MMTF fields as JSON, N, C-alpha, C and O atoms, coordinates in Angstrom:
{
  "mmtfVersion": "1.0.0",
  "mmtfProducer": "UNKNOWN",
  "numBonds": 479,
  "numAtoms": 480,
  "numGroups": 120,
  "numChains": 1,
  "numModels": 1,
  "chainsPerModel": [1],
  "groupsPerChain": [120],
  "chainIdList": ["A"],
  "bondAtomList": [4, 2, 8, 6, 12, 10, 16, 14, 20, 18, 24, 22, 28, 26, 32, 30, 36, 34, 40, 38, 44, 42, 48, 46, 52, 50, 56, 54, 60, 58, 64, 62, 68, 66, 72, 70, 76, 74, 80, 78, 84, 82, 88, 86, 92, 90, 96, 94, 100, 98, 104, 102, 108, 106, 112, 110, 116, 114, 120, 118, 124, 122, 128, 126, 132, 130, 136, 134, 140, 138, 144, 142, 148, 146, 152, 150, 156, 154, 160, 158, 164, 162, 168, 166, 172, 170, 176, 174, 180, 178, 184, 182, 188, 186, 192, 190, 196, 194, 200, 198, 204, 202, 208, 206, 212, 210, 216, 214, 220, 218, 224, 222, 228, 226, 232, 230, 236, 234, 240, 238, 244, 242, 248, 246, 252, 250, 256, 254, 260, 258, 264, 262, 268, 266, 272, 270, 276, 274, 280, 278, 284, 282, 288, 286, 292, 290, 296, 294, 300, 298, 304, 302, 308, 306, 312, 310, 316, 314, 320, 318, 324, 322, 328, 326, 332, 330, 336, 334, 340, 338, 344, 342, 348, 346, 352, 350, 356, 354, 360, 358, 364, 362, 368, 366, 372, 370, 376, 374, 380, 378, 384, 382, 388, 386, 392, 390, 396, 394, 400, 398, 404, 402, 408, 406, 412, 410, 416, 414, 420, 418, 424, 422, 428, 426, 432, 430, 436, 434, 440, 438, 444, 442, 448, 446, 452, 450, 456, 454, 460, 458, 464, 462, 468, 466, 472, 470, 476, 474],
  "bondOrderList": [1, 1, 1, 1, 1, 1, 1, 1, 1, 1, 1, 1, 1, 1, 1, 1, 1, 1, 1, 1, 1, 1, 1, 1, 1, 1, 1, 1, 1, 1, 1, 1, 1, 1, 1, 1, 1, 1, 1, 1, 1, 1, 1, 1, 1, 1, 1, 1, 1, 1, 1, 1, 1, 1, 1, 1, 1, 1, 1, 1, 1, 1, 1, 1, 1, 1, 1, 1, 1, 1, 1, 1, 1, 1, 1, 1, 1, 1, 1, 1, 1, 1, 1, 1, 1, 1, 1, 1, 1, 1, 1, 1, 1, 1, 1, 1, 1, 1, 1, 1, 1, 1, 1, 1, 1, 1, 1, 1, 1, 1, 1, 1, 1, 1, 1, 1, 1, 1, 1],
  "groupList": [{"groupName": "MET", "atomNameList": ["N", "CA", "C", "O"], "elementList": ["N", "C", "C", "O"], "formalChargeList": [0, 0, 0, 0], "bondAtomList": [1, 0, 2, 1, 3, 2], "bondOrderList": [1, 1, 2], "singleLetterCode": "M", "chemCompType": "L-PEPTIDE LINKING"}, {"groupName": "CYS", "atomNameList": ["N", "CA", "C", "O"], "elementList": ["N", "C", "C", "O"], "formalChargeList": [0, 0, 0, 0], "bondAtomList": [1, 0, 2, 1, 3, 2], "bondOrderList": [1, 1, 2], "singleLetterCode": "C", "chemCompType": "L-PEPTIDE LINKING"}, {"groupName": "THR", "atomNameList": ["N", "CA", "C", "O"], "elementList": ["N", "C", "C", "O"], "formalChargeList": [0, 0, 0, 0], "bondAtomList": [1, 0, 2, 1, 3, 2], "bondOrderList": [1, 1, 2], "singleLetterCode": "T", "chemCompType": "L-PEPTIDE LINKING"}, {"groupName": "ARG", "atomNameList": ["N", "CA", "C", "O"], "elementList": ["N", "C", "C", "O"], "formalChargeList": [0, 0, 0, 0], "bondAtomList": [1, 0, 2, 1, 3, 2], "bondOrderList": [1, 1, 2], "singleLetterCode": "R", "chemCompType": "L-PEPTIDE LINKING"}, {"groupName": "PHE", "atomNameList": ["N", "CA", "C", "O"], "elementList": ["N", "C", "C", "O"], "formalChargeList": [0, 0, 0, 0], "bondAtomList": [1, 0, 2, 1, 3, 2], "bondOrderList": [1, 1, 2], "singleLetterCode": "F", "chemCompType": "L-PEPTIDE LINKING"}, {"groupName": "GLN", "atomNameList": ["N", "CA", "C", "O"], "elementList": ["N", "C", "C", "O"], "formalChargeList": [0, 0, 0, 0], "bondAtomList": [1, 0, 2, 1, 3, 2], "bondOrderList": [1, 1, 2], "singleLetterCode": "Q", "chemCompType": "L-PEPTIDE LINKING"}, {"groupName": "GLU", "atomNameList": ["N", "CA", "C", "O"], "elementList": ["N", "C", "C", "O"], "formalChargeList": [0, 0, 0, 0], "bondAtomList": [1, 0, 2, 1, 3, 2], "bondOrderList": [1, 1, 2], "singleLetterCode": "E", "chemCompType": "L-PEPTIDE LINKING"}, {"groupName": "HIS", "atomNameList": ["N", "CA", "C", "O"], "elementList": ["N", "C", "C", "O"], "formalChargeList": [0, 0, 0, 0], "bondAtomList": [1, 0, 2, 1, 3, 2], "bondOrderList": [1, 1, 2], "singleLetterCode": "H", "chemCompType": "L-PEPTIDE LINKING"}, {"groupName": "SER", "atomNameList": ["N", "CA", "C", "O"], "elementList": ["N", "C", "C", "O"], "formalChargeList": [0, 0, 0, 0], "bondAtomList": [1, 0, 2, 1, 3, 2], "bondOrderList": [1, 1, 2], "singleLetterCode": "S", "chemCompType": "L-PEPTIDE LINKING"}, {"groupName": "PRO", "atomNameList": ["N", "CA", "C", "O"], "elementList": ["N", "C", "C", "O"], "formalChargeList": [0, 0, 0, 0], "bondAtomList": [1, 0, 2, 1, 3, 2], "bondOrderList": [1, 1, 2], "singleLetterCode": "P", "chemCompType": "L-PEPTIDE LINKING"}, {"groupName": "TRP", "atomNameList": ["N", "CA", "C", "O"], "elementList": ["N", "C", "C", "O"], "formalChargeList": [0, 0, 0, 0], "bondAtomList": [1, 0, 2, 1, 3, 2], "bondOrderList": [1, 1, 2], "singleLetterCode": "W", "chemCompType": "L-PEPTIDE LINKING"}, {"groupName": "ALA", "atomNameList": ["N", "CA", "C", "O"], "elementList": ["N", "C", "C", "O"], "formalChargeList": [0, 0, 0, 0], "bondAtomList": [1, 0, 2, 1, 3, 2], "bondOrderList": [1, 1, 2], "singleLetterCode": "A", "chemCompType": "L-PEPTIDE LINKING"}, {"groupName": "ASP", "atomNameList": ["N", "CA", "C", "O"], "elementList": ["N", "C", "C", "O"], "formalChargeList": [0, 0, 0, 0], "bondAtomList": [1, 0, 2, 1, 3, 2], "bondOrderList": [1, 1, 2], "singleLetterCode": "D", "chemCompType": "L-PEPTIDE LINKING"}, {"groupName": "LEU", "atomNameList": ["N", "CA", "C", "O"], "elementList": ["N", "C", "C", "O"], "formalChargeList": [0, 0, 0, 0], "bondAtomList": [1, 0, 2, 1, 3, 2], "bondOrderList": [1, 1, 2], "singleLetterCode": "L", "chemCompType": "L-PEPTIDE LINKING"}, {"groupName": "LYS", "atomNameList": ["N", "CA", "C", "O"], "elementList": ["N", "C", "C", "O"], "formalChargeList": [0, 0, 0, 0], "bondAtomList": [1, 0, 2, 1, 3, 2], "bondOrderList": [1, 1, 2], "singleLetterCode": "K", "chemCompType": "L-PEPTIDE LINKING"}, {"groupName": "ILE", "atomNameList": ["N", "CA", "C", "O"], "elementList": ["N", "C", "C", "O"], "formalChargeList": [0, 0, 0, 0], "bondAtomList": [1, 0, 2, 1, 3, 2], "bondOrderList": [1, 1, 2], "singleLetterCode": "I", "chemCompType": "L-PEPTIDE LINKING"}, {"groupName": "GLY", "atomNameList": ["N", "CA", "C", "O"], "elementList": ["N", "C", "C", "O"], "formalChargeList": [0, 0, 0, 0], "bondAtomList": [1, 0, 2, 1, 3, 2], "bondOrderList": [1, 1, 2], "singleLetterCode": "G", "chemCompType": "PEPTIDE LINKING"}, {"groupName": "TYR", "atomNameList": ["N", "CA", "C", "O"], "elementList": ["N", "C", "C", "O"], "formalChargeList": [0, 0, 0, 0], "bondAtomList": [1, 0, 2, 1, 3, 2], "bondOrderList": [1, 1, 2], "singleLetterCode": "Y", "chemCompType": "L-PEPTIDE LINKING"}, {"groupName": "ASN", "atomNameList": ["N", "CA", "C", "O"], "elementList": ["N", "C", "C", "O"], "formalChargeList": [0, 0, 0, 0], "bondAtomList": [1, 0, 2, 1, 3, 2], "bondOrderList": [1, 1, 2], "singleLetterCode": "N", "chemCompType": "L-PEPTIDE LINKING"}, {"groupName": "VAL", "atomNameList": ["N", "CA", "C", "O"], "elementList": ["N", "C", "C", "O"], "formalChargeList": [0, 0, 0, 0], "bondAtomList": [1, 0, 2, 1, 3, 2], "bondOrderList": [1, 1, 2], "singleLetterCode": "V", "chemCompType": "L-PEPTIDE LINKING"}],
  "groupTypeList": [0, 1, 2, 3, 1, 4, 2, 5, 6, 7, 3, 8, 4, 9, 2, 10, 5, 11, 4, 6, 5, 4, 12, 13, 11, 13, 2, 5, 14, 15, 5, 13, 8, 16, 16, 13, 7, 17, 8, 16, 5, 14, 5, 13, 11, 3, 13, 9, 15, 1, 2, 8, 17, 2, 1, 11, 11, 1, 16, 2, 6, 10, 10, 13, 8, 6, 9, 12, 8, 11, 10, 3, 16, 4, 4, 13, 9, 14, 16, 5, 11, 14, 11, 7, 13, 2, 14, 13, 3, 16, 13, 12, 18, 19, 3, 16, 10, 19, 16, 13, 11, 13, 13, 11, 16, 13, 13, 13, 16, 11, 13, 10, 13, 13, 3, 18, 13, 15, 18, 9],
  "groupIdList": [1, 2, 3, 4, 5, 6, 7, 8, 9, 10, 11, 12, 13, 14, 15, 16, 17, 18, 19, 20, 21, 22, 23, 24, 25, 26, 27, 28, 29, 30, 31, 32, 33, 34, 35, 36, 37, 38, 39, 40, 41, 42, 43, 44, 45, 46, 47, 48, 49, 50, 51, 52, 53, 54, 55, 56, 57, 58, 59, 60, 61, 62, 63, 64, 65, 66, 67, 68, 69, 70, 71, 72, 73, 74, 75, 76, 77, 78, 79, 80, 81, 82, 83, 84, 85, 86, 87, 88, 89, 90, 91, 92, 93, 94, 95, 96, 97, 98, 99, 100, 101, 102, 103, 104, 105, 106, 107, 108, 109, 110, 111, 112, 113, 114, 115, 116, 117, 118, 119, 120],
  "secStructList": [7, 7, 6, 6, 1, 7, 1, 7, 7, 5, 1, 7, 7, 1, 1, 2, 2, 2, 2, 2, 2, 2, 2, 2, 2, 2, 2, 2, 2, 2, 2, 1, 6, 6, 1, 3, 3, 3, 3, 3, 3, 3, 7, 7, 6, 6, 1, 7, 7, 3, 3, 3, 3, 3, 3, 6, 6, 6, 7, 7, 3, 3, 3, 3, 3, 7, 7, 5, 6, 6, 5, 7, 7, 3, 3, 3, 3, 2, 2, 2, 2, 2, 2, 2, 2, 2, 2, 2, 2, 2, 2, 2, 2, 2, 2, 2, 2, 2, 2, 2, 2, 2, 2, 2, 2, 2, 2, 2, 2, 2, 2, 2, 2, 2, 2, 2, 2, 2, 7, 7],
  "xCoordList": [-100.68, -101.435, -100.584, -99.383, -101.249, -100.551, -101.575, -102.773, -101.113, -102.029, -102.892, -103.925, -102.483, -103.305, -104.503, -105.529, -104.366, -105.531, -106.038, -106.729, -105.711, -106.166, -105.057, -104.293, -104.974, -104.0, -104.679, -104.019, -105.989, -106.745, -107.719, -108.381, -107.789, -108.75, -110.016, -110.017, -111.084, -112.365, -112.838, -113.235, -112.799, -113.257, -114.777, -115.338, -115.437, -116.894, -117.299, -116.518, -118.52, -119.089, -120.215, -121.285, -119.985, -120.949, -122.318, -123.33, -122.345, -123.624, -123.655, -122.624, -124.85, -124.98, -124.291, -123.707, -124.36, -123.715, -122.194, -121.56, -121.611, -120.172, -119.81, -118.785, -120.658, -120.401, -120.54, -119.74, -121.541, -121.732, -120.529, -120.106, -119.983, -118.795, -117.612, -116.867, -117.459, -116.392, -116.601, -115.651, -117.836, -118.145, -117.812, -117.342, -118.051, -117.694, -116.172, -115.699, -115.407, -113.942, -113.463, -112.528, -114.095, -113.733, -113.973, -113.129, -115.109, -115.436, -114.401, -113.994, -113.977, -112.957, -111.627, -110.944, -111.259, -110.008, -110.067, -109.057, -111.231, -111.392, -111.261, -110.652, -111.827, -111.778, -110.394, -110.073, -109.571, -108.222, -107.346, -107.274, -106.701, -105.813, -104.66, -104.001, -104.421, -103.365, -103.814, -102.987, -105.117, -105.659, -106.144, -105.483, -107.299, -107.87, -108.597, -109.144, -108.598, -109.445, -110.148, -109.64, -111.323, -112.163, -111.456, -110.923, -111.457, -110.792, -111.745, -111.325, -113.0, -113.964, -114.633, -114.435, -115.435, -116.176, -115.467, -114.964, -115.427, -114.809, -115.809, -116.611, -115.751, -116.606, -115.918, -115.351, -115.98, -115.459, -116.641, -117.391, -116.803, -117.855, -119.218, -119.603, -119.953, -121.296, -121.287, -122.333, -120.151, -120.026, -120.378, -120.453, -120.593, -121.006, -120.01, -118.804, -120.55, -119.722, -118.981, -119.555, -117.707, -116.885, -116.51, -116.308, -116.419, -115.929, -114.449, -114.043, -113.653, -112.204, -111.724, -112.146, -110.836, -110.206, -108.699, -108.231, -107.939, -106.485, -105.906, -106.335, -104.939, -104.269, -103.208, -102.35, -103.277, -102.305, -100.925, -99.917, -100.868, -99.586, -98.829, -97.653, -99.505, -98.796, -99.137, -98.466, -100.175, -100.544, -101.402, -101.72, -101.784, -102.63, -103.999, -104.63, -104.45, -105.8, -106.707, -106.47, -107.73, -108.692, -109.993, -110.43, -110.611, -111.921, -112.943, -112.762, -114.022, -115.122, -116.343, -116.788, -116.873, -118.146, -119.092, -118.894, -120.107, -121.023, -121.962, -122.401, -122.272, -123.214, -124.615, -125.023, -125.329, -126.684, -127.431, -127.084, -128.444, -129.219, -128.285, -127.612, -128.231, -127.384, -125.909, -125.038, -125.621, -124.238, -123.595, -124.111, -122.482, -121.838, -120.769, -120.242, -120.436, -119.486, -118.063, -117.789, -117.151, -115.762, -115.057, -115.575, -113.86, -112.962, -111.563, -111.004, -110.995, -109.712, -108.83, -109.334, -107.5, -106.628, -106.985, -107.474, -106.741, -107.167, -106.864, -107.762, -105.632, -105.266, -106.046, -106.511, -106.192, -106.95, -108.436, -109.115, -108.945, -110.357, -110.649, -111.657, -109.754, -109.938, -109.907, -110.728, -108.965, -108.871, -110.117, -110.631, -110.596, -111.796, -113.016, -113.794, -113.18, -114.308, -114.217, -115.228, -113.006, -112.809, -113.163, -113.793, -112.761, -113.085, -114.595, -115.147, -115.266, -116.721, -117.422, -118.407, -116.912, -117.498, -117.341, -118.255, -116.176, -115.941, -116.893, -117.409, -117.132, -118.071, -119.481, -120.215, -119.866, -121.181, -121.302, -122.349, -120.233, -120.249, -120.398, -121.151, -119.684, -119.786, -121.208, -121.787, -121.765, -123.143, -124.108, -125.04, -123.881, -124.746, -124.67, -125.701, -123.468, -123.306, -123.882, -124.496, -123.7, -124.256, -125.775, -126.423, -126.339, -127.794, -128.31, -129.341, -127.605, -127.994, -127.91, -128.785, -126.867, -126.716, -127.839, -128.377, -128.19, -129.297, -130.615, -131.403, -130.857, -132.077, -132.13, -133.176, -131.022, -130.97, -131.22, -131.928, -130.642, -130.867, -132.324, -132.87, -132.958, -134.378, -135.24, -136.181, -134.916, -135.669, -135.522, -136.509, -134.297, -134.084, -134.791, -135.359, -134.755, -135.453, -136.957, -137.603, -137.52, -138.952, -139.321, -140.347, -138.497, -138.762, -138.691, -139.517, -137.713, -137.589, -138.814, -139.35, -139.253, -140.422, -141.671, -142.446, -141.872, -143.032, -142.996, -144.017, -141.827, -141.702, -142.045, -142.718, -141.608, -141.891, -143.343, -143.871, -143.988, -145.41, -146.306, -147.317, -145.929, -146.717, -146.487, -147.44, -145.255, -144.912, -144.288, -143.068, -145.118, -144.537, -143.872, -143.355],
  "yCoordList": [10.809, 9.578, 8.446, 8.349, 7.601, 6.441, 5.34, 5.537, 4.211, 3.093, 3.316, 2.665, 4.231, 4.511, 5.4, 5.364, 6.188, 6.966, 6.324, 5.307, 6.892, 6.333, 6.456, 7.421, 5.49, 5.529, 5.864, 5.98, 6.017, 6.308, 7.454, 7.501, 8.367, 9.472, 9.098, 8.181, 9.825, 9.605, 10.946, 11.821, 11.116, 12.369, 12.47, 13.562, 11.315, 11.285, 9.895, 8.946, 9.798, 8.507, 8.224, 8.825, 7.313, 7.113, 6.598, 6.853, 5.877, 5.371, 5.595, 5.829, 5.518, 5.644, 4.46, 4.616, 3.285, 2.098, 2.284, 1.865, 2.906, 3.168, 4.091, 3.901, 5.092, 5.983, 5.241, 5.453, 4.376, 3.629, 2.725, 2.607, 2.094, 1.263, 2.123, 1.746, 3.272, 4.187, 4.659, 4.699, 5.017, 5.522, 4.479, 4.829, 3.22, 2.149, 2.102, 1.987, 2.189, 2.203, 3.435, 3.343, 4.588, 5.823, 5.67, 6.054, 5.115, 4.909, 4.008, 4.261, 2.966, 2.07, 2.806, 2.599, 3.661, 4.417, 5.412, 5.652, 5.986, 6.933, 6.202, 6.722, 5.001, 4.234, 3.661, 3.348, 3.52, 2.993, 4.002, 5.169, 3.562, 4.443, 4.886, 4.053, 6.164, 6.689, 6.857, 7.077, 6.756, 6.927, 8.349, 9.311, 8.466, 9.787, 10.356, 9.617, 11.687, 12.332, 13.532, 14.148, 13.837, 14.925, 16.26, 16.516, 17.115, 18.421, 19.598, 20.741, 19.356, 20.455, 20.528, 19.669, 21.575, 21.815, 22.903, 23.871, 22.744, 23.723, 24.074, 23.237, 25.317, 25.716, 26.81, 27.751, 26.668, 27.685, 28.329, 27.649, 29.613, 30.393, 29.725, 29.388, 29.534, 28.974, 27.471, 26.88, 26.863, 25.448, 24.593, 25.096, 23.297, 22.42, 22.418, 22.58, 22.233, 22.138, 20.805, 19.77, 20.843, 19.635, 19.352, 20.27, 18.069, 17.651, 17.346, 16.629, 17.889, 17.729, 16.67, 16.639, 15.812, 14.791, 14.898, 15.143, 14.716, 14.77, 13.436, 12.875, 12.941, 11.691, 11.967, 12.832, 11.229, 11.406, 10.895, 11.345, 9.961, 9.373, 10.236, 10.539, 10.634, 11.358, 12.849, 13.608, 13.27, 14.681, 15.149, 16.335, 14.239, 14.631, 15.072, 14.383, 16.228, 16.698, 16.319, 16.722, 15.553, 15.083, 15.858, 16.153, 16.189, 16.836, 15.884, 15.353, 15.668, 14.817, 15.676, 16.45, 15.531, 16.132, 14.976, 14.226, 14.835, 13.705, 13.905, 15.024, 12.821, 12.951, 13.31, 12.914, 14.062, 14.487, 14.748, 15.665, 13.956, 14.058, 13.953, 12.936, 14.985, 14.935, 15.177, 14.809, 15.784, 16.032, 14.701, 13.987, 14.353, 13.052, 13.049, 11.986, 14.19, 14.263, 13.913, 13.667, 13.891, 13.517, 13.313, 13.689, 12.71, 12.579, 12.77, 11.876, 13.948, 14.328, 15.025, 15.602, 14.971, 15.792, 17.272, 17.67, 18.07, 19.475, 20.252, 20.886, 20.219, 20.993, 20.566, 21.409, 19.267, 18.769, 19.076, 19.348, 19.035, 19.353, 20.807, 21.101, 21.719, 23.136, 23.34, 24.078, 22.691, 22.812, 22.234, 22.804, 21.114, 20.467, 21.38, 21.544, 21.971, 22.871, 24.133, 24.619, 24.659, 25.846, 25.536, 26.349, 24.369, 23.955, 23.832, 24.298, 23.206, 23.056, 24.412, 24.622, 25.333, 26.68, 27.371, 28.054, 27.193, 27.771, 27.197, 27.929, 25.885, 25.262, 25.793, 26.013, 26.0, 26.569, 27.976, 28.343, 28.771, 30.131, 30.102, 30.896, 29.192, 29.068, 28.673, 29.235, 27.702, 27.282, 28.445, 28.6, 29.267, 30.423, 31.421, 31.93, 31.713, 32.662, 32.106, 32.847, 30.811, 30.198, 30.254, 30.567, 29.955, 30.03, 31.44, 31.636, 32.419, 33.819, 34.225, 34.932, 33.783, 34.097, 33.453, 34.076, 32.217, 31.559, 32.279, 32.466, 32.679, 33.408, 34.736, 35.102, 35.452, 36.72, 36.488, 37.266, 35.422, 35.105, 34.789, 35.235, 34.023, 33.708, 34.963, 35.136, 35.824, 37.066, 37.952, 38.497, 38.095, 38.901, 38.287, 39.002, 36.955, 36.282, 36.5, 36.729, 36.429, 36.654, 38.093, 38.331, 39.055, 40.458, 40.689, 41.414, 40.079, 40.209, 39.619, 40.205, 38.454, 37.803, 38.659, 38.837, 39.186, 40.049, 41.297, 41.705, 41.889, 43.094, 42.784, 43.583, 41.652, 41.289, 40.866, 41.017, 40.345, 39.987, 41.212, 41.278, 42.197, 43.421, 44.352, 44.943, 44.499, 45.377, 44.556, 44.549, 43.871, 43.026, 43.807, 43.213],
  "zCoordList": [11.077, 11.012, 11.578, 11.328, 12.345, 12.894, 13.172, 12.969, 13.626, 13.877, 15.11, 15.265, 15.995, 17.183, 16.828, 17.506, 15.771, 15.32, 14.034, 14.088, 12.891, 11.616, 10.585, 10.593, 9.712, 8.622, 7.305, 6.273, 7.34, 6.119, 6.385, 7.422, 5.433, 5.537, 4.768, 3.946, 5.053, 4.37, 3.823, 4.592, 2.516, 1.887, 1.902, 1.816, 2.013, 2.154, 2.607, 2.541, 3.064, 3.442, 2.447, 2.542, 1.488, 0.409, 0.866, 0.213, 1.986, 2.511, 4.013, 4.644, 4.573, 6.02, 6.707, 7.779, 6.09, 6.654, 6.717, 7.686, 5.699, 5.699, 6.861, 7.517, 7.112, 8.242, 9.566, 10.477, 9.685, 10.931, 11.22, 12.37, 10.188, 10.37, 10.832, 11.736, 10.197, 10.591, 12.025, 12.807, 12.38, 13.713, 14.781, 15.863, 14.485, 15.417, 15.615, 16.745, 14.521, 14.615, 15.378, 16.174, 15.143, 15.849, 17.35, 18.159, 17.712, 19.127, 19.791, 20.925, 19.098, 19.637, 19.829, 20.832, 18.872, 18.979, 20.14, 20.802, 20.387, 21.499, 22.833, 23.768, 22.925, 24.161, 24.433, 25.579, 23.403, 23.545, 24.286, 23.9, 25.322, 26.07, 25.169, 24.547, 25.1, 24.239, 22.798, 21.914, 22.551, 21.204, 20.988, 21.377, 20.368, 20.075, 21.278, 22.097, 21.376, 22.364, 21.719, 20.782, 22.252, 21.755, 21.981, 23.061, 20.941, 21.046, 20.915, 21.095, 20.611, 20.507, 19.154, 18.295, 18.978, 17.74, 16.937, 17.507, 15.624, 14.729, 13.632, 13.218, 13.168, 12.045, 11.242, 11.799, 9.927, 9.021, 8.302, 7.601, 8.472, 7.801, 7.983, 9.103, 6.871, 6.932, 6.7, 6.431, 6.799, 6.494, 7.706, 8.827, 7.478, 8.586, 9.75, 9.563, 10.945, 12.136, 12.108, 11.769, 12.464, 12.519, 13.967, 14.763, 14.292, 15.596, 15.447, 14.532, 16.342, 16.27, 17.268, 18.424, 16.786, 17.626, 17.435, 16.323, 18.508, 18.426, 18.882, 19.89, 18.138, 18.478, 19.543, 19.369, 20.634, 21.713, 21.313, 21.858, 20.368, 19.974, 18.962, 19.162, 17.869, 16.8, 16.738, 16.039, 17.464, 17.488, 16.323, 16.233, 15.428, 14.292, 14.793, 15.595, 14.312, 14.622, 13.454, 12.315, 13.745, 12.743, 12.887, 14.0, 11.751, 11.766, 11.186, 10.09, 11.927, 11.488, 11.201, 12.049, 10.005, 9.64, 9.353, 8.397, 10.175, 10.038, 8.86, 8.595, 8.151, 7.034, 7.537, 8.629, 6.721, 7.061, 5.765, 5.021, 5.493, 4.246, 3.041, 2.875, 2.197, 1.0, 1.324, 0.536, 2.461, 2.869, 3.236, 4.096, 2.602, 2.79, 3.873, 4.202, 4.429, 5.528, 5.12, 3.945, 6.102, 5.86, 7.192, 8.243, 7.14, 8.283, 7.745, 7.109, 8.003, 7.412, 8.444, 9.407, 8.241, 9.077, 8.894, 7.837, 9.912, 9.959, 8.678, 8.123, 8.203, 7.012, 5.783, 5.015, 5.593, 4.45, 4.597, 3.607, 5.83, 6.077, 5.706, 5.064, 6.118, 5.782, 4.269, 3.724, 3.593, 2.13, 1.464, 0.501, 1.972, 1.421, 1.577, 0.637, 2.763, 3.004, 2.148, 1.64, 1.992, 1.16, -0.291, -0.967, -0.765, -2.13, -2.302, -3.299, -1.336, -1.423, -1.393, -2.102, -0.57, -0.52, -1.864, -2.325, -2.499, -3.828, -4.861, -5.705, -4.802, -5.738, -5.525, -6.489, -4.265, -3.987, -4.548, -5.08, -4.434, -4.985, -6.501, -7.066, -7.163, -8.625, -9.012, -9.941, -8.29, -8.581, -8.42, -9.209, -7.389, -7.161, -8.301, -8.742, -8.79, -9.895, -11.18, -11.948, -11.437, -12.654, -12.601, -13.601, -11.454, -11.296, -11.51, -12.154, -10.976, -11.15, -12.621, -13.12, -13.311, -14.738, -15.554, -16.469, -15.227, -15.935, -15.69, -16.617, -14.463, -14.135, -14.886, -15.421, -14.93, -15.652, -17.147, -17.786, -17.703, -19.118, -19.408, -20.418, -18.528, -18.704, -18.616, -19.391, -17.678, -17.524, -18.762, -19.257, -19.259, -20.471, -21.674, -22.499, -21.771, -22.863, -22.791, -23.813, -21.581, -21.41, -21.757, -22.394, -21.344, -21.681, -23.186, -23.741, -23.851, -25.297, -25.984, -26.925, -25.507, -26.092, -25.9, -26.839, -24.703, -24.45, -25.335, -25.888, -25.462, -26.299, -27.739, -28.391, -28.254, -29.636, -29.848, -30.95, -28.824, -28.939, -28.893, -29.593, -28.054, -27.929, -29.103, -29.611, -29.544, -30.664, -31.802, -31.964, -32.582, -33.656, -34.772, -35.718]
}
């Protein structure tokens, strides 16, 4: 991180306006000679596609995930972006297992209730 790229990371963009302000600053940094340049698209597993930018001055690779609907996006250095995405994927997996366990519990409860209503 340096003054030619960014000195602050963004774990999320709480509003669309916050992202627009950031996007304006990003555009200015890209247009600045010796600032950021586009490095390509990155994606980990089924997670959102990130746009990669590299700082010509300090060499930091930044990953940008733009907000979309409920997804709040982020702008983080590569290592932190990967860790952030891995953490979010883990949370999604936990939510999936909890949902499956709740569904199984409801199904077993309904079967128990039906059995007791049919054979009192």
